[in-house]
C-alpha positions as CSV (number, residue, x, y, z in Angstrom):
1,M,0.0,0.0,-0.1
2,P,2.6,2.5,-1.0
3,K,0.5,5.6,-1.4
4,L,-1.5,4.9,1.8
5,F,1.7,4.9,3.7
6,E,3.2,8.0,2.4
7,E,4.5,10.8,4.6
8,T,2.8,14.1,4.2
9,R,3.0,17.4,5.6
10,I,0.5,19.9,6.6
11,K,2.5,23.0,7.9
12,S,4.1,21.9,10.6
13,L,2.4,18.6,11.0
14,L,4.4,15.6,9.5
15,L,2.3,12.6,9.3
16,K,3.8,9.1,8.9
17,N,0.7,7.9,6.6
18,R,-2.6,8.9,5.2
19,I,-4.8,7.3,7.9
20,V,-6.6,9.5,10.4
21,R,-8.7,8.2,13.3
22,S,-11.7,10.5,12.6
23,A,-13.0,12.0,15.8
24,T,-15.3,9.8,18.2
25,H,-17.1,10.6,21.1
26,E,-15.5,8.4,23.9
27,G,-17.3,9.1,27.0
28,M,-14.0,9.0,29.0
29,S,-13.8,12.3,30.7
30,D,-15.2,13.5,33.8
31,E,-18.3,15.9,34.2
32,A,-15.8,19.0,33.8
33,G,-14.2,17.5,30.5
34,F,-10.9,16.3,31.9
35,P,-9.5,13.3,30.3
36,G,-9.6,10.1,32.4
37,K,-7.3,7.1,32.5
38,E,-9.3,5.3,30.0
39,L,-8.7,8.0,27.3
40,F,-5.0,7.7,27.8
41,A,-5.1,3.9,27.6
42,L,-7.5,4.2,24.2
43,Y,-5.3,6.8,22.7
44,E,-2.1,4.4,23.2
45,R,-3.9,1.6,21.5
46,L,-4.7,3.8,18.3
47,A,-1.2,5.2,18.3
48,R,0.4,1.8,18.9
49,G,-2.1,0.5,16.2
50,G,-0.7,2.7,13.5
51,A,-3.0,5.7,12.8
52,G,-0.7,8.7,11.6
53,L,-3.3,11.1,13.1
54,I,-5.7,10.7,15.9
55,I,-8.5,13.4,16.1
56,T,-10.0,13.5,19.6
57,G,-13.4,13.2,20.3
58,Y,-15.3,16.4,20.3
59,A,-14.5,18.9,23.0
60,F,-16.9,21.4,24.1
61,V,-15.9,25.2,23.8
62,S,-18.3,26.1,26.5
63,R,-20.1,24.1,29.0
64,E,-23.5,24.9,27.4
65,G,-22.2,23.0,24.5
66,N,-21.9,19.8,26.2
67,S,-23.5,16.6,25.0
68,N,-26.1,14.7,26.1
69,F,-23.8,11.4,25.6
70,K,-21.9,10.9,28.7
71,G,-18.1,12.0,29.4
72,M,-17.7,14.5,26.5
73,Q,-14.3,16.2,26.7
74,G,-13.7,19.6,27.4
75,I,-11.6,22.6,26.7
76,D,-13.5,25.7,28.0
77,R,-11.1,26.7,30.9
78,D,-7.2,27.1,31.1
79,E,-7.1,24.4,33.9
80,H,-7.7,21.8,31.3
81,I,-4.2,22.5,29.7
82,P,-2.0,20.6,31.8
83,A,-4.1,17.4,31.8
84,Y,-4.2,17.7,28.0
85,R,-0.5,18.3,27.9
86,A,-0.1,14.8,29.6
87,L,-2.4,13.2,27.2
88,V,-0.7,14.6,24.1
89,D,2.8,13.6,25.5
90,H,1.4,10.3,26.1
91,V,0.3,10.0,22.3
92,H,3.6,11.6,20.9
93,S,5.9,8.9,23.0
94,H,3.8,6.2,21.2
95,G,4.7,7.6,17.6
96,A,1.5,9.3,16.6
97,K,0.2,13.0,15.9
98,I,-2.9,14.4,17.7
99,A,-5.4,17.2,16.9
100,M,-8.2,18.3,19.0
101,Q,-11.7,18.6,17.6
102,I,-13.5,21.6,19.2
103,A,-17.3,21.9,19.2
104,H,-20.7,23.1,20.5
105,C,-23.4,20.9,20.4
106,G,-26.1,23.8,19.9
107,R,-29.7,22.2,19.6
108,Q,-28.2,18.5,19.7
109,T,-28.4,18.1,23.4
110,T,-30.5,18.5,26.6
111,R,-31.3,20.9,29.3
112,K,-29.9,18.5,31.7
113,A,-26.4,18.0,29.8
114,A,-26.0,21.9,28.9
115,G,-27.3,23.2,32.4
116,T,-29.5,25.8,30.4
117,Q,-32.1,25.6,27.4
118,P,-30.1,24.7,24.3
119,I,-29.3,27.4,22.0
120,A,-29.2,27.2,17.9
121,P,-29.4,29.7,15.2
122,S,-33.2,29.2,15.0
123,P,-35.8,27.5,17.3
124,V,-36.1,24.2,15.3
125,K,-37.1,21.4,17.2
126,D,-34.7,18.3,17.5
127,K,-37.0,15.4,16.6
128,V,-34.8,12.8,18.0
129,L,-33.8,14.6,21.4
130,F,-37.3,16.3,21.6
131,V,-35.7,19.7,22.3
132,T,-36.7,23.1,20.9
133,P,-33.5,25.5,21.3
134,M,-33.6,29.1,22.1
135,Q,-32.6,31.1,19.1
136,M,-29.1,32.8,19.5
137,N,-29.0,36.6,19.7
138,E,-26.0,38.6,18.7
139,D,-24.3,38.5,22.2
140,D,-25.1,34.8,22.2
141,I,-23.0,34.3,18.6
142,E,-20.1,36.7,19.9
143,R,-19.7,34.8,22.9
144,I,-19.5,31.4,20.9
145,I,-17.1,32.7,18.6
146,E,-14.9,33.8,21.2
147,A,-15.3,30.5,22.8
148,F,-14.0,28.6,20.0
149,A,-10.9,31.1,19.6
150,Q,-10.1,30.5,23.2
151,A,-10.5,26.8,22.9
152,A,-8.0,26.7,20.0
153,R,-5.6,28.5,21.9
154,R,-6.0,26.2,24.8
155,A,-5.4,23.3,22.3
156,R,-2.3,24.8,21.2
157,E,-0.9,25.5,24.4
158,S,-1.6,22.1,25.5
159,G,0.7,20.6,22.9
160,F,-1.8,19.4,20.1
161,D,-0.5,19.0,16.7
162,A,-3.5,20.8,15.0
163,V,-7.1,21.7,15.6
164,Q,-10.4,20.8,14.0
165,I,-13.5,22.8,14.0
166,H,-16.6,20.4,14.0
167,G,-18.8,21.9,11.5
168,A,-20.6,18.6,10.7
169,H,-23.2,16.1,12.0
170,G,-25.8,18.6,13.1
171,Y,-23.9,20.4,15.7
172,L,-23.8,24.3,16.2
173,V,-21.6,25.3,13.3
174,N,-23.3,23.0,10.9
175,Q,-26.7,24.3,12.1
176,F,-25.8,27.6,10.8
177,L,-24.6,26.1,7.6
178,S,-27.5,24.1,7.0
179,P,-30.8,25.8,5.6
180,Y,-32.9,23.3,7.7
181,T,-31.8,24.4,11.0
182,N,-30.8,28.0,9.9
183,R,-34.2,30.0,9.3
184,R,-32.8,33.4,10.2
185,K,-33.5,36.6,8.1
186,D,-30.4,38.6,9.7
187,R,-26.7,38.6,8.3
188,W,-26.2,35.3,9.8
189,G,-28.9,33.6,7.8
190,G,-30.0,33.3,4.2
191,P,-27.8,33.0,1.5
192,V,-24.6,30.9,1.7
193,E,-22.2,33.9,2.4
194,N,-24.5,34.9,5.4
195,R,-24.6,31.2,6.6
196,M,-20.8,31.1,6.3
197,R,-20.3,34.1,8.3
198,I,-19.9,32.2,11.6
199,V,-17.3,30.0,10.1
200,S,-15.4,33.2,8.8
201,E,-15.7,34.7,12.1
202,I,-14.5,31.8,14.2
203,Y,-11.6,31.3,11.5
204,S,-10.3,34.8,11.9
205,R,-10.5,34.8,15.7
206,C,-9.0,31.4,16.2
207,R,-6.0,32.7,13.7
208,K,-5.4,35.6,16.3
209,Q,-4.9,33.0,19.1
210,I,-3.0,30.2,17.3
211,G,-1.2,32.2,14.6
212,H,-0.9,31.1,10.9
213,D,1.8,28.5,11.4
214,F,-0.4,25.8,13.3
215,P,-2.6,23.4,11.3
216,L,-6.3,24.4,11.5
217,M,-8.8,22.1,9.9
218,I,-12.7,21.8,9.7
219,K,-15.1,18.9,9.2
220,I,-18.0,19.6,7.3
221,N,-21.1,17.7,5.6
222,G,-21.3,17.2,1.8
223,H,-24.9,17.2,2.5
224,D,-27.4,16.8,5.5
225,N,-29.7,14.2,4.0
226,M,-32.5,16.4,4.9
227,K,-35.1,17.6,2.3
228,K,-34.6,21.1,3.3
229,G,-31.0,20.6,4.5
230,L,-27.5,21.3,3.0
231,K,-27.0,19.8,-0.5
232,I,-23.7,18.9,-2.3
233,D,-23.6,22.0,-4.6
234,E,-23.7,24.5,-1.6
235,A,-21.3,22.4,0.3
236,V,-18.6,22.6,-2.9
237,I,-19.2,26.4,-2.7
238,M,-18.7,26.5,1.1
239,A,-15.5,24.5,0.7
240,Q,-14.1,26.9,-1.7
241,V,-14.8,29.9,0.5
242,I,-13.1,27.4,3.7
243,A,-10.1,26.9,1.4
244,A,-9.8,30.6,0.6
245,M,-10.1,31.6,4.1
246,G,-7.0,29.7,5.0
247,F,-8.2,26.6,6.5
248,D,-5.4,23.7,6.2
249,G,-7.8,20.6,5.6
250,I,-11.4,19.8,5.1
251,E,-12.7,16.4,6.3
252,V,-15.8,15.5,4.5
253,S,-18.9,13.6,6.5
254,C,-22.8,14.0,6.2
255,G,-25.8,13.6,8.2
256,I,-27.5,15.0,11.3
257,F,-29.1,13.4,14.2
258,E,-32.6,13.5,12.4
259,D,-31.6,12.2,9.3
260,N,-32.3,8.2,9.7
261,Q,-28.6,7.6,10.9
262,S,-26.9,8.3,7.5
263,T,-23.9,9.6,9.3
264,I,-23.1,6.3,10.4
265,R,-25.5,3.8,8.4
266,G,-26.0,0.0,9.2
267,D,-28.2,-1.3,11.9
268,L,-30.3,0.9,14.2
269,P,-30.0,-0.5,17.6
270,V,-33.2,0.5,18.6
271,E,-33.3,-1.8,21.9
272,A,-30.2,-0.3,23.1
273,I,-31.2,3.4,22.4
274,L,-34.9,2.8,24.1
275,D,-32.9,1.3,27.1
276,E,-29.9,3.8,27.2
277,W,-31.2,7.1,26.1
278,D,-32.7,9.1,28.8
279,M,-35.5,10.8,26.7
280,Y,-36.7,7.3,25.3
281,K,-36.4,5.5,28.9
282,R,-39.1,8.1,30.1
283,K,-41.4,7.3,27.3
284,N,-44.6,5.6,28.1
285,P,-44.6,1.8,27.9
286,V,-47.0,1.7,25.0
287,Y,-44.6,3.9,23.1
288,R,-41.5,2.0,24.0
289,T,-43.1,-1.4,23.1
290,F,-44.3,-0.1,19.9
291,M,-40.9,1.3,18.9
292,R,-39.1,-1.9,20.0
293,Y,-41.0,-4.0,17.4
294,L,-41.5,-1.4,14.8
295,G,-38.5,1.2,15.1
296,R,-36.5,0.0,12.3
297,K,-39.4,0.0,10.0
298,I,-40.4,3.6,11.0
299,V,-37.1,5.2,11.0
300,K,-35.8,2.9,7.9
301,P,-32.1,3.7,8.6
302,A,-29.5,4.2,5.8
303,P,-28.0,1.0,4.8
304,F,-24.3,0.7,5.1
305,S,-22.1,0.8,1.7
306,Q,-18.2,1.2,1.3
307,A,-17.1,4.6,1.2
308,Y,-20.4,6.3,1.2
309,N,-19.0,9.9,1.5
310,L,-16.6,9.4,-1.5
311,E,-18.7,10.9,-4.1
312,T,-19.2,14.2,-2.2
313,A,-15.7,14.1,-1.2
314,M,-14.3,13.9,-4.6
315,A,-16.7,16.9,-5.7
316,I,-15.2,19.0,-3.0
317,K,-11.6,17.6,-3.6
318,K,-11.7,18.9,-7.4
319,A,-12.9,22.4,-6.3
320,V,-10.3,23.1,-3.6
321,D,-6.5,23.0,-3.2
322,I,-6.1,22.0,0.3
323,P,-5.9,18.7,1.7
324,V,-9.3,16.6,1.8
325,S,-10.0,13.6,4.0
326,V,-13.0,11.2,3.7
327,V,-14.8,9.3,6.3
328,G,-17.6,6.9,6.3
329,G,-17.5,3.1,5.4
330,M,-13.8,2.7,5.2
331,T,-13.3,-0.9,5.8
332,D,-11.3,-2.3,2.8
333,P,-7.7,-1.6,2.6
334,S,-7.4,-2.0,-1.4
335,S,-10.2,0.6,-1.7
336,M,-8.6,2.9,0.5
337,E,-5.2,2.6,-1.6
338,R,-7.2,3.1,-4.8
339,I,-8.6,6.3,-3.3
340,I,-5.4,7.6,-2.5
341,A,-3.4,6.8,-5.5
342,G,-6.5,8.0,-7.7
343,R,-6.3,11.2,-6.0
344,A,-10.0,11.1,-5.0
345,A,-9.0,12.5,-1.5
346,D,-5.9,12.8,0.3
347,Y,-6.6,11.1,3.7
348,I,-8.6,8.3,4.9
349,S,-10.4,8.9,7.9
350,M,-11.9,5.9,10.1
351,S,-13.9,5.7,13.1
352,R,-15.8,2.4,13.9
353,A,-13.2,0.5,11.9
354,L,-10.7,1.6,14.8
355,I,-13.3,1.1,17.3
356,A,-13.4,-2.6,16.2
357,D,-9.7,-2.9,15.8
358,P,-7.2,0.0,16.9
359,E,-4.4,-2.1,15.1
360,F,-6.1,-2.1,11.7
361,P,-3.8,0.5,10.1
362,E,-0.7,-1.5,11.2
363,K,-2.0,-4.7,9.9
364,I,-2.5,-3.0,6.6
365,R,1.0,-1.6,6.7
366,T,2.4,-5.1,7.1
367,G,0.4,-6.5,4.3
368,S,-3.1,-7.6,5.2
369,K,-5.9,-6.8,2.8
370,A,-8.4,-8.1,5.2
371,L,-11.5,-6.1,5.7
372,S,-12.1,-4.5,8.9
373,K,-14.0,-6.5,11.8
374,C,-16.6,-3.9,12.1
375,I,-20.1,-5.1,11.2
376,H,-21.8,-1.7,11.6
377,C,-24.2,-3.0,14.2
378,N,-23.7,0.6,15.7
379,L,-24.1,-0.6,19.4
380,C,-20.9,1.1,19.9
381,T,-22.8,4.6,19.4
382,A,-26.1,3.6,21.1
383,Y,-24.3,2.7,24.3
384,L,-22.4,6.1,24.4
385,A,-25.1,7.7,26.1
386,T,-24.2,5.8,29.3
387,K,-21.1,3.8,28.7
388,P,-17.4,4.4,27.5
389,L,-16.6,3.8,24.1
390,R,-15.9,0.0,23.1
391,C,-16.8,-2.5,20.4
392,Y,-19.6,-5.0,21.1
393,R,-19.4,-7.1,18.4
394,G,-16.3,-8.2,16.6
395,K,-17.5,-10.6,13.9
396,R,-17.2,-9.9,10.1
397,S,-20.5,-9.4,8.1
398,P,-21.5,-10.1,4.6
399,A,-22.4,-6.6,4.5
400,N,-18.7,-5.8,4.5
401,Q,-18.3,-5.8,0.6
402,A,-15.1,-4.3,-1.1
403,V,-15.7,-1.7,-3.6
């Protein structure tokens, strides 16, 4: 796999291969967002397993942006810096580089997790979490922009090799970018340039804190998979604007909470969701019984397929001159090599494949062409509401077909 294991450089960041561990919520931090021992152990396994770059699970930039999933990382105070410096040193000692993903959940959280009513660009109800957020005013927007900038500063001072802004998956930045969740009529909503304004402001403010020599990347949706959501034509325009701003890389994904699970695809573990997620545990017995038997038929989860974001990543790659990474359904080593060799993307990002087997990259490097062990049962994500990240099944499925 000569292309997959080329050395590359993104500004000061030298990577030993083109394999990225995509940001994945781990649930291994305390209530204040400080990393726990389990996170040190997980990142050591990923580093030893051969990932060139590890991107952390999303870290909240302010407490109100905390996830309803247990144990989200946080970077909203300077007291976090020594703890993360120790984590970064630990990863570096095992031969990998590490970037911090910084985020705000916006409406995709609960009052209990955020400590206040969730906020968003517009008061559009989240139909999965049953939350109607408060619409942000100018002071709210200014406060969040500055929170991103200070979080980026703390990440650099902690020794991270790069920062990634989470602008995908229905979280706050994506909520501004998407016409489905951004119904504003002011300078923050409407046409693409207005919806992009928050990214521009976050970028400028972050650069003032971290300088222009430090890699600053972003994750975006190629599409939201919603009828009135972000589509690929607008995503390409946004990617071009992002590149012109000076971002150092784009990771291409898709989907939001409400879109029938297109972000991850595969099985919908209805039983685990009903048993683990607070908002569903509180539902009446009739609803729970109904969903237990008919939930999959009602929701109709998106079926798994190999490299399911590749088409949108290719469209973005053709439109920009900065590195593009693609995530989603990356389980076949031969397909990964073809993607890189064909210049369809610059980096391969993986999440569930590395949950199932953190040593997957090293196995590929040493000659294995076997598919990932992940069968896309998605129990790993369902149980994150209450439990730390782990794989619950490890057998290969016929659904894992090469492309």
